[in-house]
C-alpha positions in Angstrom: 95.1 87.3 52.2 91.6 86.2 51.2 92.7 86.1 47.5 95.7 84.0 48.4 93.6 81.3 49.8 91.8 80.9 46.5 94.9 79.4 45.0 95.9 77.4 48.1 96.5 73.7 47.3 94.1 71.1 48.9 95.2 68.7 51.6 95.4 66.0 49.0 97.6 67.9 46.5 101.2 66.6 46.4 104.5 67.1 44.6 106.8 64.4 43.3 110.1 63.7 45.1 112.7 66.1 43.8 115.8 64.9 41.9 118.9 64.3 44.1 116.9 62.7 47.0 118.0 59.1 47.7 115.0 58.1 49.7 111.2 58.3 49.1 109.3 61.0 51.0 106.2 60.1 52.9 102.8 61.2 51.6 102.4 64.1 54.2 105.9 65.4 53.2 105.0 65.4 49.5 101.8 67.2 50.4 103.8 69.7 52.4 106.0 70.4 49.3 102.9 71.5 47.4 101.9 73.9 50.2 105.5 75.2 50.6 105.8 75.8 46.8 102.5 77.8 46.9 103.5 79.9 49.9 106.9 80.9 48.5 105.0 82.4 45.5 102.9 84.5 47.8 103.4 87.8 49.6 105.0 87.5 52.1 107.0 84.7 50.6 107.3 82.0 53.2 105.4 80.8 56.1 105.3 78.5 59.2 105.7 74.8 59.0 104.3 73.7 62.4 104.1 69.9 61.9 104.1 67.9 65.1 107.6 67.1 66.5 109.0 64.0 64.9 107.2 64.2 61.5 110.3 65.0 59.5 110.2 68.8 59.1 114.0 68.8 58.4 113.8 66.4 55.5 110.8 68.2 54.2 112.7 71.5 54.0 115.8 69.8 52.5 113.5 68.4 49.8 112.0 71.8 49.2 115.4 73.3 48.7 116.2 70.7 46.2 112.9 71.2 44.5 113.3 75.0 44.2 116.9 74.7 43.1 115.8 72.2 40.4 113.1 74.7 39.2 115.4 77.7 39.4 112.6 80.2 39.2 113.6 82.9 41.6 111.6 86.1 41.1 113.7 88.2 38.7 112.1 91.4 40.0 113.2 90.6 43.5 116.7 89.8 42.3 116.9 93.2 40.6 115.8 94.9 43.8 118.6 93.2 45.7 121.2 94.2 43.2 120.1 97.8 43.3 120.4 97.7 47.1 124.1 97.1 46.9 123.9 93.8 48.7 125.4 90.6 47.4 122.7 88.3 46.0 123.1 84.8 47.4 121.7 81.7 46.0 122.1 80.0 49.3 119.4 79.0 51.8 120.5 80.2 55.3 119.4 77.7 57.9 119.5 79.1 61.5 119.2 76.5 64.2 120.2 75.9 67.8 123.9 74.9 68.0 122.8 71.4 69.0 121.2 70.8 65.6 123.4 72.3 62.9 125.4 69.0 62.6 122.2 67.1 62.6 121.1 69.2 59.5 124.5 68.5 57.9 124.3 64.8 58.5 120.7 64.6 57.3 121.7 66.3 54.0 124.6 63.9 53.5 122.4 60.8 54.2 119.3 61.9 52.2 120.9 63.6 49.2 123.1 62.3 46.4 126.8 63.1 46.7 127.7 66.6 45.6 124.0 67.6 45.1 124.1 70.4 47.6 127.1 72.5 48.6 126.8 73.0 52.4 128.9 75.6 54.3 129.0 75.5 58.1 129.0 79.1 59.4 130.0 78.1 62.9 133.1 78.1 65.1 136.1 80.3 65.2 137.4 79.1 61.8 134.0 79.7 60.1 133.9 81.1 56.5 133.4 84.9 56.7 133.7 86.0 53.1 130.2 87.0 51.9 131.1 86.2 48.3 132.0 82.7 49.2 129.0 82.2 51.4 126.8 83.4 48.6 128.0 80.6 46.3 126.8 77.8 48.7 123.5 76.0 48.4 122.9 75.9 52.1 124.7 77.9 54.9 124.2 76.4 58.4 124.5 78.8 61.4 123.2 79.3 64.9 121.0 81.8 66.7 123.9 83.0 68.8 126.0 83.8 65.7 123.2 85.7 64.1 122.6 87.6 67.3 126.3 88.6 67.4 126.7 89.4 63.7 123.3 90.5 62.5 122.4 92.3 65.7 125.1 95.0 65.5 124.0 98.6 65.4 124.8 100.8 62.5 127.7 102.4 64.4 129.2 99.0 65.3 128.8 97.8 61.7 130.9 100.7 60.4 133.7 99.7 62.8 133.6 96.0 61.9 136.1 95.0 59.3 133.9 92.4 57.8 130.1 92.5 58.4 129.3 89.1 57.2 125.7 87.9 57.3 123.6 91.0 56.4 126.0 91.8 53.6 124.1 89.1 51.6 120.5 88.7 50.6 119.8 85.0 50.8 117.5 83.1 48.6 115.6 82.1 51.7 116.1 81.9 55.5 114.8 78.9 57.5 114.5 79.1 61.2 114.6 75.7 62.9 113.1 75.5 66.3 111.7 79.0 65.6 110.2 79.3 69.0 113.7 80.4 70.0 112.5 83.9 69.0 109.2 83.8 70.8 110.2 86.8 72.9 110.0 89.5 70.3 112.0 91.9 72.4 115.0 89.6 72.8 118.3 90.5 71.1 118.1 87.2 69.2 114.6 87.9 67.8 115.6 91.5 66.8 118.7 90.2 65.0 116.9 87.4 63.3 114.3 89.8 61.9 117.1 91.9 60.4 118.3 89.1 58.1 117.7 89.8 54.4 116.1 87.1 52.3 113.7 86.6 49.4 111.6 84.2 51.4 111.4 83.4 55.1 110.4 80.1 56.8 109.8 79.2 60.4 109.9 75.6 61.6 108.5 74.8 65.0 106.3 72.1 66.6 105.2 74.5 69.3 104.3 77.9 67.7 102.5 78.9 70.9 104.0 78.1 74.3 102.8 81.1 76.4 100.5 83.4 74.6 99.7 85.0 71.2 102.8 87.2 71.4 104.7 84.0 70.5 102.9 84.0 67.2 103.5 87.8 66.7 107.2 87.2 66.8 106.9 84.7 64.0 104.6 87.1 62.0 107.2 89.9 62.4 109.9 87.6 61.2 107.8 86.7 58.1 107.3 90.5 57.5 103.5 90.0 57.2 102.5 93.6 56.9 100.7 95.3 58.6 100.4 92.7 61.4 104.2 92.8 61.9 103.7 96.2 63.6 103.2 95.6 67.3 100.4 98.3 67.8 98.5 96.9 64.8 98.8 93.3 66.1 97.5 94.3 69.5 94.7 96.4 68.1 93.5 94.1 65.3 94.5 90.5 66.3 95.6 90.0 69.9 92.4 90.8 71.8 89.1 89.2 72.6 86.9 90.7 70.0 85.2 88.5 67.5 86.7 90.3 64.5 90.2 89.9 66.0 89.7 86.2 66.4 88.6 85.9 62.8 91.7 87.8 61.6 93.9 85.4 63.6 92.2 82.4 62.2 92.6 83.8 58.7 96.3 84.5 59.3 96.9 81.0 60.7 95.0 79.4 57.8 97.1 81.3 55.3 100.5 81.3 56.8 100.7 78.1 58.8 100.7 74.3 58.0 100.3 71.9 60.9 99.7 68.1 61.0 99.9 65.9 64.0 101.0 62.3 64.5 97.4 61.3 65.3 95.9 62.7 62.0 94.7 60.5 59.2 94.8 61.2 55.5 91.8 61.2 53.1 91.9 57.4 52.9 91.7 57.1 56.7 95.3 56.0 57.2 97.5 57.5 59.8 100.0 60.1 58.5 102.8 58.1 60.0 103.0 54.6 61.3 104.3 54.7 64.8 104.4 52.1 67.6 102.2 52.5 70.7 103.1 55.1 73.4 102.3 54.7 77.0 102.7 57.5 79.6 102.7 56.7 83.3 103.2 58.9 86.4 105.0 57.4 89.4 104.2 59.0 92.7 107.0 58.5 95.3 107.2 59.0 99.0 110.0 61.1 100.4 112.5 59.5 102.7 112.6 60.6 106.3 115.6 62.8 105.7 114.0 64.4 102.6 110.7 65.0 104.5 112.6 66.7 107.4 114.4 69.0 105.0 111.3 69.7 102.9 109.2 70.6 106.0 112.0 72.8 107.3 112.2 74.8 104.1 108.4 75.0 103.9 108.1 76.4 107.4 111.0 78.8 106.8 109.2 80.0 103.6 105.9 80.6 105.4 107.7 82.5 108.3 109.7 84.6 105.8 106.6 85.7 103.9 104.6 86.3 107.1 107.4 88.6 108.3 107.5 90.4 105.0 103.8 90.9 105.0 103.7 92.2 108.6 106.6 94.6 107.9 104.9 95.9 104.8 101.7 96.6 106.8 103.7 98.5 109.5 105.5 100.5 106.8 102.2 101.2 105.1 100.7 102.6 108.3 103.7 104.7 108.8 103.6 106.0 105.3 106.8 104.3 104.2 107.1 102.9 100.7 108.8 99.5 100.5 109.5 97.0 97.9 108.0 93.6 98.7 110.0 90.4 98.1 107.4 89.5 95.4 107.1 86.8 92.9 110.8 86.3 92.4 111.5 85.3 96.0 108.4 83.1 96.1 109.6 81.2 92.9 113.0 80.8 94.5 111.5 79.1 97.6 109.3 76.9 95.4 112.5 76.0 93.4 114.1 74.8 96.7 111.1 72.7 97.5 111.2 71.1 94.0 114.9 70.4 94.2 114.4 68.8 97.6 112.1 66.3 95.9 114.8 65.3 93.5 118.0 65.2 95.6 119.0 67.0 98.7 122.4 67.9 97.4 120.8 70.3 94.8 119.9 72.8 97.6 122.3 72.1 100.4 123.7 75.6 100.1 120.3 76.9 101.3 120.5 75.2 104.7 122.7 74.4 107.6 123.3 70.7 107.0 125.5 69.4 109.8 122.8 67.2 111.2 121.9 65.7 107.8 125.4 65.6 106.3 125.3 62.2 104.7 121.9 62.8 103.0 123.3 65.8 101.2 126.2 63.9 99.6 125.7 63.2 95.9 126.5 59.5 96.5 123.4 59.2 98.7 120.4 57.7 96.9 117.4 59.9 96.9 113.9 58.6 96.4 113.9 59.5 92.7 117.4 58.2 92.1 116.6 54.9 93.7 113.3 54.4 91.8 114.9 55.3 88.5 117.9 53.1 89.1 115.8 50.0 89.9 113.6 50.6 86.7 116.7 51.1 84.5 118.4 47.9 85.7 115.3 46.0 84.6 115.5 47.4 81.1 119.2 47.2 80.1 119.0 43.7 78.7 116.6 44.6 75.9 116.0 48.4 75.7 117.8 51.7 76.0 116.6 54.7 77.9 116.7 58.5 78.0 116.7 60.4 81.3 115.7 64.1 81.3 116.1 66.7 84.0 116.0 70.5 84.0 119.0 70.6 86.3 122.3 69.5 85.0 123.6 68.9 88.5 120.8 66.3 88.8 122.0 64.6 85.6 125.5 64.5 87.1 124.1 62.7 90.2 122.2 60.2 88.1 125.2 59.5 86.0 127.3 58.9 89.1 124.8 56.3 90.4 124.2 54.6 87.0 128.0 54.2 86.4 128.3 52.7 89.9 125.8 50.0 88.6 128.0 49.4 85.6 125.6 51.1 83.0 127.1 52.7 79.9 125.8 56.2 79.8 126.5 59.6 78.3 125.2 63.1 79.1 124.1 65.9 76.7 124.1 69.4 78.2 124.1 72.8 76.7 127.9 73.2 77.0 128.8 70.3 74.9 130.2 71.1 71.4 127.7 70.5 68.6 130.1 68.0 66.8 130.5 66.0 70.1 126.8 66.0 70.6 126.2 64.7 67.1 128.7 61.8 67.7 127.0 60.9 71.0 123.6 60.9 69.4 124.8 58.8 66.5 126.4 56.2 68.8 123.3 56.0 71.0 121.0 55.4 68.0 123.3 53.2 65.9 125.8 51.2 68.0 124.3 48.1 69.7 127.3 48.1 72.0 127.1 51.8 72.7 125.4 53.7 75.5 122.5 52.1 77.4 121.3 55.4 78.9 121.4 58.9 77.5 121.1 61.7 80.1 119.8 65.0 78.6 119.1 68.4 80.1 115.5 69.5 79.4 116.4 72.5 77.3 119.2 70.8 75.4 117.1 67.7 74.7 113.9 69.5 74.0 115.1 71.0 70.7 115.3 68.7 67.7 117.4 65.9 69.0 116.6 62.5 67.5 117.1 59.8 70.2 115.1 56.9 68.6 117.8 54.5 69.9 115.9 54.7 73.2 112.3 53.8 73.8 112.0 54.6 77.5 112.1 58.2 78.7 112.3 59.2 82.3 111.3 62.8 83.1 112.8 63.2 86.6 111.4 66.6 87.4 108.4 68.5 86.0 108.8 72.0 84.5 106.5 75.0 84.6 106.1 74.8 80.9 104.5 71.4 79.8 105.5 72.2 76.2 109.1 71.5 77.1 108.2 68.1 78.4 106.3 67.3 75.3 109.2 68.3 73.2 111.5 66.0 75.3 109.1 63.1 74.9 109.1 63.5 71.1 112.9 62.9 71.1 112.1 59.2 71.1 108.5 59.1 69.8 109.1 60.1 66.2 109.5 58.8 62.7 112.0 56.0 62.7 111.0 54.6 66.1 110.3 50.8 65.8 109.7 49.9 69.5 106.8 50.7 71.8 107.5 53.9 73.7 107.2 54.4 77.4 107.2 57.8 79.0 
């Protein structure tokens, strides 16, 4: 690793735009190409592009694919090893992304590359191409984490019984994970399946490489096959602890394998990496209505009483020598969830209470404090700006949509269950059609991964999440390259 850094390009080194690109890259993207080219020649081949969300990582990687295809200098020794393994050598780059983004990749390739420059195959849907020989002849194969989990995650026994075992039958030129934090749990079936994919080089794209702890990074290191640190015991013993040596090892790994730039950074001349409009964040503190306060207080008191009873019962059992299982953290989080939902709209948690005395307040048509405040704010914007509303609860989005349509606003909703092609159409209409949607409602998890919603410049986060990284991801759906208006969160 130390020796690799001796040949690492400087921050100022850059590569010319590759042939086949119909637009000019920004300086930080050309500089990224120099780093990507260097890393793909190292061992392990590949790395982590962790640029801030909205800095154009997708276009950077498309340009890199064009550049490497143009050079055509794949390691012949590696090719020979693949042929000897009995696998099909593929010249394709396999891009694995959330289902919501594969059509965004496809559209970006069509818009940014000359016609017929890259052959793209969509490995998604019931009619997807399954012949590994045909897949190997594409330049780019687009697929999803779910498909990889189903196809690459099969056991050896299952594989023998499968008529056509598609994805691991090929050894791709490279694998690119978009929104790579999807594998942050290294024990998940998705992460295990992703790590089984064969490729000559491996790349991870994520604006949030760490969301919880260093195990998030370990999962990426394991995907990159950075030996010996891809072994869990080695990682814990030599990297993921508080010793000074471990911290130095971590810093060296990050310096070698990861490239990250933020929107606030400046280049060597003192200019910002990207020119973006101003962003203003404001927190609105609301007062619960009388009905909301009654329900909130009732749930709060019930929660306290429930935990007091549980505590006293455990003490009695302990004195009697009886082992019992406490309600624990899960029950506490459930009660906290009810309190949080109460602050958004009472209908979200009406099943948890007897609601006869407050029946009207629990109807979705009733305006809650948050719904009322949001509606007033949106009505003041529709003549000149478009907005995005984010909630972690899809039922809250349904309530918001109901109230906004009552006011005559044109709106659409993006949830996890919407087909990728439909999602792409909604996004394109929101961003490009002046007579299209005035408000886009997005679930926090669906909207927090890669969506480009620069058609709006106001974003309303209706309810806060435990993980602030998800809220930052949602905010960067509108605050990104291409945004021309001042942004308000």
